[in-house]
N, C-alpha and C positions, 0 to 999 in steps of 0.2 A: 504493500500500500504506500509506504513512504517513498518507494522507488517511483511509483506512478506520479505521486504528488511532485517529486523533484523534477521528473520529466516534463510534466505539465507546466511547472513554474519556469523551467529553463526555456521551454518553447514560447511561453508568454513573454519572457524577457527578451528573447530574440525577435519576436514580432514587434515589441515596443521599440526596440533599437532600430529595427528595419523601418518602422513607421516614422520614427524621428529622423532617420537619414533621408527618407523620401521627402518629408516636409522641408528639411534643410536644403535639399537639392532644388525643390520647387521654388523656395524663397530665393535661393542663390541665382537660379536661372531667371526668375522674375526681376531681381535686382539688376542683373546684367542687361536684360532687355530694356529696362527703364533707363539705365545709365547710358546705354548706346543710343536710345531714342532721344534722350536729353541732349546729347552732343550733336545728333543729327539736326535737331531743331535749331541749335545755336549756329550751325553751319548752313542752315536752310537747305538741308538735303533729306532724302528718304521719303518725300511726300509726293503725292500725285500732282503733276503740273496743272496749273489752271488752264482751262480750255480756251481756245480762240472763239470769239463771237462768230456764230455760223452766218453764212451768207444765205439770206432768205429770198426765195423767189416763188411766185405762184404761176406755174406754167412758164410761159416765155415773157411774162410781164412782171415788172417790179411791183411788189405789194404796195397798197395804199397806206404807207407808214405815217402819213400826216393827216390832220383833220379828223374826220369821224369815219370809222371802219369797224368791221368785225374781224376777230382773230380766233383761231382754235389753239388752245393752250393745253399741253400734256403735262401731267403731274402724277404723283402717287399719294396714297393715303393709308393710314394705319389700319383701316377697317378691311381692306382687301389687298390681295397680292398682285393684282393686275394693274396695268397703266390706265389712267383715266384721261378723258378729254373733255374740256369745257369750251363752248363757244361763248365769247364775251364781246361786248361792245366797248371800244376804246374811243375816246374823243379828246383831242388836244384842247378843244374849246372849254372843257371843264375848268381849266386852269387860267381862264380869262374871265371867270365869273366869281361871284362872292364866295370866298373860301369858308365862310361861316354858315353857309347853307348846306345842309345834308343832301347828298346826291345819291340816290339808290343805285344808279348805274355804276358810278364810281365805286361805291361800297362793294358791289358784287365783284367788280374787277379786282379790287384790292383783296377781297377774301381769297380769290384764286392765287394771286401773287404772294400772299402770306403763306398759303399751303406749299407753294413752290420752294420756299425757304427750307422746308424739311426735305423735299425731293432731291435737292441739290446734294445732300450729304452722301448719297449713294455713289455719285461720280467720284468722290474724293476718297474712296476706299480702295486699297490695293487689290488689283485683280478683278475689279468690278467692270461689268460691261454696261452699266446703267448710263444713259446719256446725261449730258449737262442740261437738265431741264430748265434751269433759270436762264442760262444764256440763250437757249432756243426761244423761250417765251418772250424775253425782253427784245430779242431781235425781231420777233414777229410784231412787237409793238413799236418798233422803230427806234429803240434805244441804242446808244453806242457807248463805247468805253465802259463796258460792263466788267466789274471786278468782284470775284468771289474768293480772293486770296485768303480771307480769314477762315475759310473751311479747311485749309491744307493741313493744319495740325489740330483740328477739332472734330474730326470725323472718324478716326480709327479708334478701336478699343484700347490700344496701347497708349494713345494720346490722352484718352479720357482717364485711364489709370494714372498716367504720369501727372496729370493736372491735379490729382488728389495729393500727390507727394509734394508737388511744387506750389500747392495752394493757389492754383490758377483756374479753379472751376467757376469763377465768377465771370468768365469771358463769354462771348457769344459769337456765332458765325452769322454773317450777313452779306447781302449783295448790295452793291451801290452802282448806279448807272446814270447816264445823263441823256437828255434829248432836247434839241433846240426846237422850240415850238413857236408857231405864229398864229395869230387870230385868223379864223376863216369861217366857212359856213357852219362848221361844227358848233360855234358859239351860239348861233341863233337857235339851233336845234336843242341845245342844252337849256337855253333860256326859256324856250317854249315848253320844254318838259317840266321845268321848275314851276312855271306859271300855272301849269295844269294841276299841280298838287293842291289838295284841299287843306283846310286849316286844322290839321291834326297836331298831335303832340310832337311829331318829328320836326315841326317847324318852330319849336321853341327858340326864343332869342337867347343868345349866349349870356345876356345879362339877367335872364330869369332863372327858372329852375334848371339846375345842371343835370337833371335826370329826365329823360323823355322816353316815350314808348314807340316802338316800331309797329305796334298794333294798329296805329292810326295812319294818317296820310304821311307822305314821304317828306316833302320839302316845300318851301315857299319861294316866292320870287322877290323877297325883300332885297333892297339894295344894301350895299356895304354901309358901314357906319359913317363913312365920309361922304355918302350920297352917290358914289359911283356905282354904275351897274355892270360895266364890263371894261376890261383893259384892251388896248389896241396895239401895244408894243410887243414885239417878239421877246422871248425870254428863254432862259435855260431851265429845264425841269430836272431836278435831282431826285431820283427815286431810290429809296432804301427799303429793303425787305429783310427783316431780322428773324432768324430761326428761333423757334421756341425751345423748351427744355430738351436736352439731348445728353444722354450718358450722365456723367458726373455733374453736369450743370443743374440737374434736379436738386442737388444740395443747396444751390443758391436760393431756391424758392423757400427754403427753411431758415435762411439767414435773416430772420426778422430783426434780430438784435445785432448790434455791432460787437466787436471783439471784447469790449469792456462790459458787455452784458446789458447795455442800455441803448435806447434809441436816440440818435443824435437829434431827432426832431422833437423830442418830448418837450423841451423848454419852449421852442418857438410855437409849437402847436398849442400849448397851454396859454401862451401869452397873446396868441393871435397875430404873431409877427408874420410879415409877408415872406414868401419864399423867393421873391424876385432876386435875381443875381445877374451881374454883368460878367460873371466868369463863364468860360466855355464848358465847365463841368456842370452836370445836373446839381440841383440843390441838395443840401445835406438833409432835407426833410424826406428824401427818397428812401425806399426800401433798400437796406444795405446790400442785399443779394443781387440787385439790379444796377446799382449806380456805377460800378466799375466798368461793366459792359457798356453802359450808356455813355461814359466818358470816351471810350474807344470809338464808338460809332459816331459821336459828335465830332471827334477829330477828323474822321474820314469825310464826313459831310462838309466840314469847314474847308477842307482841301479842295473839294469840288466847287464850293461857293467862290473861293478866291480865284480859281481858274476861270469861272464864268465871268466874274467881275473884270478880270484882266482882259477878257475878250469884249468888254463893253456891255454885257448883258445884265439885266436884273434876273433874279433867281426865285424860283418856287421850289420848296422842298416838300416832298411827299414821303411820309414814313408809314410803313405798314408792318404788321406782325401779329402772330397768334400766340396766345398763352404768355410764356415768359418773353417771347419776342414782342408781343403787344405791350407788355409792361415796359420793356426797354424803349420801344418806340414812343410810348407815352411820356417817359421822362426826358428823352431827347427833344421831343417836340416842345414840351413845357420849358425846357432850358432855352431853346432857341427863341421861343415866343417872349420869354422874359428879356432876353438880350435885344430882340427886335423892338420891344416896347421901350427899353432904355434908349435905344437909338432914336426912336421917333419922338420921344419927349425931351431929348437933348441931355439926358443924365448919364449917358454912357461915356466912359473915358476914351481918349483917342487910341488907347492900346487895345480896345475891344476888337477882336478879329472878326472876319467873315461878313456878317450880315450888315446890310445897309438899308436905309429908308427906301421903300419901294419893293423890297423882297417880301416874300410871303412863306408861311409854313403851315402845313396841315397834316393831320394824321388820322388814319382809320385803323383802329386796333380791334382785335377779336379775341374774346375769352381772356382778357387781361386780368390778372390778379390786382389787388390793391397795390398802389405804388408809392403813396405818400401820406403823411399826416399833416401836410400843410393846410392851414385854415382857409387859405384863399384859392384852393385847387379848383373851385367852380367859378372863379372870376371871369369876367367878360373877355379878358385878353387870351384866355384859353379856348375861346369859342370855336376855333377851327380844329379841335381835337374831338373826334367821335369814337366812343368806345362801345362797340356792339357786344352785348352780354346776353347770355342765355340763362334764364332763371333756374333751369334744370342742370346747370353746370356749376359744380361746387367750387371750381377754381376762381370764379369771378367774385366769390364771397370770402376769399382768403387773402391776407389776414382779415379777421372779422371787422366790420365797421364799428363794432362796440369797442374795439381797441384804438379807434381813431383813424383807421385807414380808409382811403378813398382813392379815386383816380383824378388826374388833371382832365379838365374839359367836361364833356357831356356824356353821360351814360345813355345809350340808346338800347332800351330793353326789348328783346325779342318777345313774342307772345307768351303769355303765362297761362298755366292751367286754370287760373282764377278768372280769366277773361271769358265773357259770355259766349263769344264766337270762337273759342279756342279750337273746338273740334274740327270745324271746317278749315281753319288755318293750318292745323297740324296735318290734316289729310293732304292739303296742297303741298306742304313741305315734304311729306312722306313720298308723294308722287315725284317731286323733283329729286329727292334723294335716290329713289330706286332707278329713275331714268339715268342719273349720273353714275351710280355705283354698280347697278346690275343686281342688287340685293335689296330686300325690304329695309326700311328705316331701322337702325340698330338701337336707338335709345328710347327710354321710357320717360315721357315728360312728367309723370307722377313722381319721379325722383325729386322734383322741386319741393314736394311736401316733406320728404325725409331729410333733405338738405336743410330746410328751414328749421325742422325739429332738432337736428344735430347741432346747428349753430346756436339755437336757443339754449340747449343744454350746456354747450361750451361757454357761451357768454355769461351764463348764470354762475358758472363755477370758476372760470378763469377771467378775471377782469382786465388783464392787460397782457401785452407781449412779454413783459418782464416776468410774469408769473409762470410762463412756460419753462423757465429755468429751474423751477422748483419741482421736486418729486410729485407733489400734489397736482401741479399744473399738467405734468406729463400724463399722469394717471387719468385726469379729467378729460384730456384730449383723446386718449386711447379709448376710454369708456364711451364717450359721446359718439365716436366714429363707429365702434364695434356694435353698439346698440342700435344705431339708426341707419347705417349706410352699408350698402353692398359696393365695395370700391370699384369693381369691374363695371357694374351697371352704371354707376355715377360717372365714371370717366368716359363712357360712350357719348354722353351729352357734351363732352369737351372737344371731340374730334373736329378738325378743320372741315371735313366733309359735311358735318351737321350745320356748321355756320354757312358754308357755301349754299347748301340746299335751302336754308332759311332766306338768304339773300336772293336766291333765284325765285322762290315762290312769292316773296313780298314784292319784288320788282315786277312780277307778271300781273299783279293785281291792278285793276283799273285805277284805284286810288293812288297807285304808285307810278302811273305812266308819266 
């Protein structure tokens, strides 16, 4: 018996030693891989090269890249494994109209361009045969000088792992491109479409309620605050599409608190201080997990703005993004609008870079989480930021508003289960989804009710972001989610395809024409 025990013990010890050796080898190999990748990044080697912008032609004729035209854009989505195609309307005339008027056609185009920011990631993975979707799409729309260089070290698994070691998970991949546009017949068409809109909540003035509903009419034909109706001078359009959470970037969504365990915005939010800044960086009132990426994007935008100014053009900046990408777009747009306001009222120092009087900034974000605790986030100067949010998407309610979080600009709420006519609207959205995806609509709008209940539980037990650092706060968060929410089902309401389908169905309604 003792002999058997000794034999078993000896075998167990050998297995333990072998397991320890295997673990050590795995750790060592992983360390070597990360070390090698770190030096490759420093030398700008070992990554997929950025693609050239494709030459686009329809038949033997050049495509109508200016004015108003239709384009077919290919992209991918998390809900299916096959490629998707959406036909959208593009109109350069949008950017010669009031930037503070919500435009449903532009919103739908932006929802597809935001989805493309995810699709581009596949191209930048070694050995992938996936096309460069973003470059293809922007070429179709007539954009030039397209750059997706930020994807090169932010799309591989090894790079995501390395970013955890180097503490660089707060970055983001994004595309930036330019297009020189001129006023033409497209302007009149857009103006007529805006004038056709009825007086629904979507036409709320920026100086009024910062939250509107997309359940009503789309837009109004109100003139800009200075009395102008349309611009007539050619300009350079700078488009930026920012990818949402990817790999280790998910951790940035949880970085509600700064490294010192407190929100930098707490004092200013409590005192009602303005977040306005003439710095190129987003305000310190912003969500710490998004501000670093927003600074990087703002620098890329500033470079394009300076180049356009050097050529004698005024500039319009269009920022789009979904989820975390939408949050970053929201912060960049707010920062730029703060600077533009300072330029216009003469309070900006001469050292202020990029923006000039006459330039404009607008953003269309989708599924953006809360980005700021600034007390003035709904002020009129942010009236050209439109945040499309799905009430059945939990991400748009995080961090909770009870903790002081909100978004810059205006929240445009998609139809809610509480709306009297929701059934018909959801059926139309489902038909648009199935037509695009080839499968029935994947999300349950009743998740809105469970989300509201979970947030109510969380807000009642955790009164601030600071309390999340405590064991009680963590337990309360986990219990609220586990008791109320099916995470897979809730995330389905967050997909880009869901937002595109809503934009499509709402655009098709008579009230939105």
